[in-house]
SEZATOR-751141 format. One record per residue: x, y, z of N, C-alpha, C in turn. Coordinates in Angstrom, 3 decimals, decimal comma, always signed. Atoms other than C-alpha are relative to their C-alpha. Example, Ala and Ser with C-alpha at 12.3 -4.5 7.8 and 13.67 -1.06 7.14 Angstrom:
! residues 2
{mikol {+0,890; -1,190; +0,000}; {+12,300; -4,500; +7,800}; {+0,900; +1,200; +0,000}}
{mikol {-0,820; -1,190; -0,060}; {+13,670; -1,060; +7,140}; {-0,770; +1,090; +0,730}}
***
This chain:
! residues 121
{mikol {-0,920; -0,474; -1,042}; {-4,342; -14,004; -10,820}; {+0,810; +1,196; -0,556}}
{mikol {-0,755; -1,145; +0,439}; {-2,796; -10,522; -11,168}; {+1,484; -0,162; +0,233}}
{mikol {-1,475; +0,167; -0,100}; {+0,924; -10,204; -11,677}; {+0,703; +1,333; +0,232}}
{mikol {-0,710; -1,159; -0,379}; {+3,325; -7,798; -10,168}; {+1,528; -0,170; -0,234}}
{mikol {-1,451; +0,047; +0,230}; {+6,964; -7,032; -11,153}; {+0,561; +1,036; +0,972}}
{mikol {-0,627; -0,782; -1,052}; {+9,044; -5,732; -8,259}; {+1,438; +0,230; -0,478}}
{mikol {-1,251; -0,405; +0,455}; {+12,163; -3,841; -9,442}; {+0,750; +0,769; +1,113}}
{mikol {-0,711; -0,583; -1,046}; {+14,593; -3,052; -6,636}; {+1,459; -0,610; +0,147}}
{mikol {-1,305; +0,544; -0,154}; {+18,316; -3,393; -6,120}; {+0,309; -0,693; +1,342}}
{mikol {-0,121; +0,573; -1,346}; {+17,894; -4,418; -2,480}; {-0,684; -1,347; +0,018}}
{mikol {+0,512; +1,359; +0,076}; {+17,517; -8,190; -2,417}; {-1,091; -0,262; +1,191}}
{mikol {+0,878; +0,213; -1,157}; {+15,800; -8,090; +1,041}; {-1,311; +0,662; -0,314}}
{mikol {+1,247; -0,609; +0,350}; {+13,183; -5,690; -0,261}; {-0,798; -0,858; -1,032}}
{mikol {+0,630; +0,852; +0,908}; {+12,579; -7,919; -3,227}; {-0,646; -1,238; +0,674}}
{mikol {+0,538; +1,324; -0,628}; {+12,131; -11,063; -0,997}; {-1,243; +0,459; +0,900}}
{mikol {+1,154; -0,451; -0,854}; {+9,918; -9,131; +1,479}; {-1,239; +0,291; -0,837}}
{mikol {+1,301; -0,254; +0,838}; {+7,544; -7,730; -1,157}; {-0,450; -1,194; -0,670}}
{mikol {+0,401; +1,256; +0,634}; {+7,487; -11,052; -2,963}; {-0,832; -0,831; +1,012}}
{mikol {+0,671; +0,765; -1,067}; {+6,528; -12,819; +0,232}; {-1,414; +0,577; +0,364}}
{mikol {+1,262; -0,637; -0,448}; {+3,850; -10,259; +1,320}; {-0,984; -0,154; -1,190}}
{mikol {+0,886; -0,051; +1,208}; {+2,307; -10,058; -2,263}; {-0,472; -1,445; -0,347}}
{mikol {+0,392; +1,353; +0,310}; {+2,329; -13,821; -2,874}; {-1,019; -0,564; +0,985}}
{mikol {+0,964; +0,464; -0,993}; {+0,494; -14,443; +0,433}; {-1,383; +0,603; -0,227}}
{mikol {+1,236; -0,690; +0,329}; {-2,182; -12,053; -0,946}; {-0,542; -0,644; -1,286}}
{mikol {+0,565; +0,673; +1,247}; {-2,586; -14,278; -4,078}; {+0,605; +0,600; -1,320}}
{mikol {-0,560; -0,510; +1,224}; {-0,481; -12,272; -6,557}; {+1,194; -0,843; -0,493}}
{mikol {-1,100; +0,600; +0,593}; {+1,973; -13,712; -9,022}; {+1,097; +1,037; +0,021}}
{mikol {-1,018; -0,948; -0,124}; {+5,317; -11,919; -8,391}; {+1,237; -0,411; -0,726}}
{mikol {-1,267; +0,078; +0,677}; {+8,368; -11,482; -10,589}; {+0,931; +1,077; +0,559}}
{mikol {-0,909; -1,033; -0,521}; {+11,466; -9,605; -9,485}; {+1,121; +0,294; -0,966}}
{mikol {-1,171; -0,383; +0,766}; {+14,415; -7,709; -11,090}; {+0,853; +0,901; +0,877}}
{mikol {-0,906; -0,810; -0,841}; {+17,507; -6,047; -9,475}; {+0,247; +1,373; -0,515}}
{mikol {-0,268; -1,339; +0,539}; {+17,588; -2,954; -11,660}; {-1,020; +0,306; -1,156}}
{mikol {+0,945; -0,435; +1,018}; {+15,628; -0,901; -14,178}; {+0,261; -0,736; -1,389}}
{mikol {-0,280; +0,690; +1,220}; {+17,360; -2,541; -17,221}; {-0,589; -1,396; -0,006}}
{mikol {+0,483; +1,383; +0,007}; {+16,559; -6,146; -16,230}; {-1,550; +0,038; +0,209}}
{mikol {+1,439; -0,081; -0,203}; {+13,061; -5,011; -15,115}; {-0,710; +0,219; -1,299}}
{mikol {+0,674; -0,238; +1,282}; {+12,272; -3,565; -18,508}; {+0,041; -1,253; -0,884}}
{mikol {-0,089; +1,279; +0,790}; {+13,523; -6,728; -20,236}; {-1,071; -0,997; +0,413}}
{mikol {+1,094; +0,987; -0,463}; {+11,244; -8,880; -17,981}; {-1,394; +0,493; -0,379}}
{mikol {+1,286; -0,577; +0,386}; {+8,316; -6,539; -18,664}; {-0,311; -0,216; -1,447}}
{mikol {+0,255; +0,131; +1,505}; {+8,791; -6,683; -22,377}; {-0,264; -1,459; -0,374}}
{mikol {+0,238; +1,511; +0,235}; {+8,940; -10,575; -22,251}; {-1,355; -0,423; +0,408}}
{mikol {+1,277; +0,487; -0,586}; {+5,861; -10,864; -20,083}; {-0,594; +1,109; +0,867}}
{mikol {+0,447; -1,121; -0,724}; {+4,063; -7,723; -19,058}; {-0,785; -0,377; +1,268}}
{mikol {+0,685; +0,216; -1,325}; {+2,788; -7,580; -15,445}; {-1,111; +1,045; +0,086}}
{mikol {+1,083; -0,949; -0,208}; {-0,360; -5,846; -14,320}; {+0,408; +1,229; +0,758}}
{mikol {-0,515; -1,092; -0,755}; {+1,632; -3,647; -12,015}; {+1,539; -0,079; +0,236}}
{mikol {-1,405; -0,019; -0,321}; {+5,249; -2,571; -11,426}; {+0,154; +0,776; +1,190}}
{mikol {-0,496; -0,718; -1,199}; {+6,731; -1,558; -8,086}; {+1,434; +0,200; -0,228}}
{mikol {-1,436; -0,307; +0,365}; {+9,946; +0,233; -8,809}; {+0,657; +0,957; +0,958}}
{mikol {-0,858; -0,815; -0,806}; {+12,645; +1,621; -6,670}; {+0,625; +1,116; -0,876}}
{mikol {-0,515; -1,133; +0,896}; {+14,158; +4,945; -7,870}; {+1,524; -0,021; -0,053}}
{mikol {-1,449; -0,003; -0,003}; {+17,821; +4,680; -6,816}; {+0,492; -1,368; -0,156}}
{mikol {-0,515; +1,393; +0,303}; {+19,397; +1,621; -8,467}; {+1,235; +0,095; -0,910}}
{mikol {-1,065; -0,038; +0,988}; {+22,553; +0,801; -10,326}; {-0,470; -0,505; -1,453}}
{mikol {+0,298; +0,474; +1,364}; {+22,680; -0,073; -14,094}; {-1,032; +0,948; -0,720}}
{mikol {+0,992; -0,935; +0,612}; {+19,472; +1,762; -14,948}; {-0,933; +0,339; +1,175}}
{mikol {+0,818; -0,433; -1,205}; {+17,780; +3,805; -12,173}; {-1,465; +0,097; -0,388}}
{mikol {+1,411; +0,055; +0,133}; {+14,101; +4,027; -11,699}; {-0,620; +1,083; -0,804}}
{mikol {+0,578; -1,117; +0,768}; {+13,369; +7,426; -13,219}; {+0,172; -0,259; -1,478}}
{mikol {-0,316; +0,322; +1,430}; {+14,967; +6,343; -16,524}; {-0,961; -1,169; -0,439}}
{mikol {+0,794; +1,115; +0,367}; {+13,032; +3,117; -16,464}; {-1,472; +0,407; -0,153}}
{mikol {+1,386; -0,438; +0,056}; {+9,753; +4,898; -15,768}; {-0,244; +0,704; -1,321}}
{mikol {+0,141; -0,766; +1,203}; {+10,260; +7,198; -18,709}; {-0,088; -0,962; -1,237}}
{mikol {-0,026; +0,934; +1,084}; {+11,108; +4,230; -21,059}; {-1,305; -0,805; -0,005}}
{mikol {+1,214; +0,770; -0,082}; {+8,153; +2,164; -19,856}; {-1,307; +0,808; -0,377}}
{mikol {+1,202; -0,691; +0,339}; {+5,625; +4,933; -20,087}; {-0,011; +0,471; -1,482}}
{mikol {-0,067; -0,293; +1,412}; {+6,923; +5,870; -23,590}; {-0,435; -1,153; -0,855}}
{mikol {+0,369; +1,109; +0,767}; {+6,543; +2,349; -24,864}; {-1,270; -0,773; +0,349}}
{mikol {+1,278; +0,703; -0,540}; {+3,592; +1,086; -22,753}; {-0,792; +1,071; +0,792}}
{mikol {+0,700; -1,111; -0,592}; {+1,344; +4,040; -22,103}; {-0,860; -0,363; +1,250}}
{mikol {+0,951; +0,357; -1,077}; {-1,026; +2,110; -19,848}; {+0,569; -0,677; +1,203}}
{mikol {-0,670; +0,692; -1,112}; {+1,584; +0,560; -17,550}; {-0,294; +0,707; +1,354}}
{mikol {+0,211; -0,435; -1,297}; {+0,827; +0,937; -13,859}; {+1,188; -0,166; +0,803}}
{mikol {-1,301; -0,048; -0,749}; {+3,809; +1,952; -11,712}; {-0,225; +0,612; +1,393}}
{mikol {-0,170; -0,555; -1,349}; {+4,233; +2,429; -7,924}; {+1,485; +0,290; +0,105}}
{mikol {-1,386; -0,306; -0,220}; {+7,504; +4,254; -7,373}; {+0,290; +0,055; +1,521}}
{mikol {-0,439; -0,042; -1,396}; {+9,318; +3,771; -4,020}; {+1,385; +0,521; +0,139}}
{mikol {-1,388; -0,481; -0,235}; {+12,343; +5,498; -2,592}; {+0,294; +0,235; +1,440}}
{mikol {-0,429; -0,376; -1,295}; {+14,222; +5,938; +0,576}; {+0,976; +1,184; -0,058}}
{mikol {-0,847; -1,144; +0,180}; {+16,164; +8,918; -0,777}; {+1,354; -0,383; -0,524}}
{mikol {-1,352; +0,141; +0,456}; {+19,713; +9,329; -1,879}; {+0,607; +1,389; +0,094}}
{mikol {-0,722; -1,342; -0,063}; {+21,508; +12,584; -2,776}; {-1,033; +1,088; +0,327}}
{mikol {+1,135; -0,895; -0,401}; {+18,104; +14,371; -2,427}; {-0,979; -0,768; +0,852}}
{mikol {+1,020; +0,637; -0,789}; {+15,181; +13,617; -0,221}; {-0,863; -0,832; -0,780}}
{mikol {+0,888; +0,888; +0,696}; {+12,984; +10,682; -1,083}; {-1,217; +0,607; -0,603}}
{mikol {+1,218; -0,714; +0,439}; {+9,939; +13,019; -1,380}; {+0,260; +0,658; -1,316}}
{mikol {-0,288; -0,731; +1,218}; {+11,727; +14,921; -4,127}; {+0,015; -0,983; -1,166}}
{mikol {-0,083; +1,050; +1,113}; {+12,517; +11,747; -6,215}; {-1,450; -0,468; -0,225}}
{mikol {+1,319; +0,544; +0,203}; {+8,917; +10,606; -5,650}; {-0,875; +0,970; -0,773}}
{mikol {+0,726; -0,994; +0,762}; {+7,515; +13,910; -6,943}; {+0,384; -0,073; -1,516}}
{mikol {-0,437; +0,079; +1,460}; {+9,637; +13,580; -10,092}; {-0,599; -1,276; -0,609}}
{mikol {+0,582; +1,239; +0,534}; {+8,513; +9,961; -10,448}; {-1,515; +0,161; -0,435}}
{mikol {+1,438; -0,198; +0,268}; {+4,862; +10,967; -10,214}; {-0,169; +0,836; -1,274}}
{mikol {+0,070; -0,868; +1,170}; {+5,408; +13,679; -12,821}; {+0,407; -0,723; -1,236}}
{mikol {-0,469; +0,768; +1,171}; {+7,019; +11,113; -15,139}; {-0,988; -1,155; -0,309}}
{mikol {+1,036; +0,981; +0,355}; {+3,989; +8,798; -14,942}; {-0,258; -1,125; +1,062}}
{mikol {+0,233; +1,026; -1,128}; {+4,177; +6,741; -11,683}; {-1,456; +0,308; +0,455}}
{mikol {+1,328; -0,182; -0,402}; {+0,565; +6,313; -10,543}; {-0,107; +0,257; +1,464}}
{mikol {-0,030; -0,148; -1,431}; {+1,352; +6,160; -6,871}; {+1,526; +0,017; +0,425}}
{mikol {-1,326; +0,015; -0,620}; {+4,476; +6,726; -4,704}; {+0,003; -0,369; +1,444}}
{mikol {-0,052; +0,422; -1,382}; {+5,575; +5,258; -1,420}; {+1,447; +0,226; +0,452}}
{mikol {-1,358; -0,276; -0,583}; {+8,527; +6,279; +0,878}; {+0,457; -1,192; +0,710}}
{mikol {-0,493; +1,058; -0,807}; {+10,754; +3,597; +2,335}; {+0,272; +0,494; +1,401}}
{mikol {+0,508; +1,365; -0,006}; {+10,389; +1,906; +4,709}; {-1,490; -0,055; -0,262}}
{mikol {+1,400; +0,120; +0,450}; {+7,125; +0,852; +3,140}; {-0,713; -0,939; +1,026}}
{mikol {+0,748; +0,879; -0,956}; {+4,583; -0,566; +5,693}; {-0,808; -1,008; -0,823}}
{mikol {+0,815; +1,164; +0,682}; {+2,822; -3,874; +4,668}; {-1,349; +0,585; -0,294}}
{mikol {+1,334; -0,444; +0,188}; {-0,598; -2,303; +5,120}; {-0,111; +1,099; -1,129}}
{mikol {-0,080; -1,057; +1,063}; {+0,305; +0,652; +2,890}; {+0,253; -0,537; -1,311}}
{mikol {-0,276; +0,654; +1,280}; {+1,795; -1,506; +0,239}; {-1,198; -0,692; -0,550}}
{mikol {+1,151; +0,768; +0,431}; {-1,228; -3,796; +0,047}; {-1,188; +0,908; -0,410}}
{mikol {+1,078; -1,001; +0,259}; {-3,685; -0,810; +0,110}; {+0,246; +0,580; -1,373}}
{mikol {-0,260; -0,614; +1,306}; {-1,938; +0,812; -2,863}; {-0,043; -0,934; -1,025}}
{mikol {+0,091; +0,998; +1,017}; {-1,538; -2,337; -4,786}; {-1,518; -0,309; -0,312}}
{mikol {+1,469; +0,378; +0,248}; {-5,292; -3,183; -4,313}; {-0,738; +1,171; -0,599}}
{mikol {+0,573; -1,163; +0,674}; {-6,223; +0,382; -5,375}; {+0,183; +0,022; -1,472}}
{mikol {-0,396; -0,073; +1,429}; {-4,462; -0,087; -8,633}; {-0,434; -1,241; -0,800}}
{mikol {+0,323; +1,162; +0,750}; {-5,257; -3,668; -9,550}; {-1,035; -0,866; +0,681}}
{mikol {+1,074; +0,755; -0,634}; {-7,806; -4,971; -7,028}; {+0,412; -1,286; +0,525}}
***
């Protein structure tokens, strides 16, 4: 069973993604920010990370850089609803930093599952 780590500061998003992905047979772990997400990944690497960009404590762009530096093969889907700049701009930066795919919030269930399946089957 493939494992996915969902890193997002929005508890509702974490619950929704966990529910959708577990129904598809994935093992799902969650973290509320980049710092805790990296700790969880170091303890027990997942097959895929779904990471929000705008978060407290350690935001997604920092976390992507650290993960890609220490774990070159890590697969990351970056998600964003925007913030001070448009979501698309954050997602372009995330892609340039190593995210394999990007999705804009709100993420549609079908789009999420299609992207996850493309990366881990």
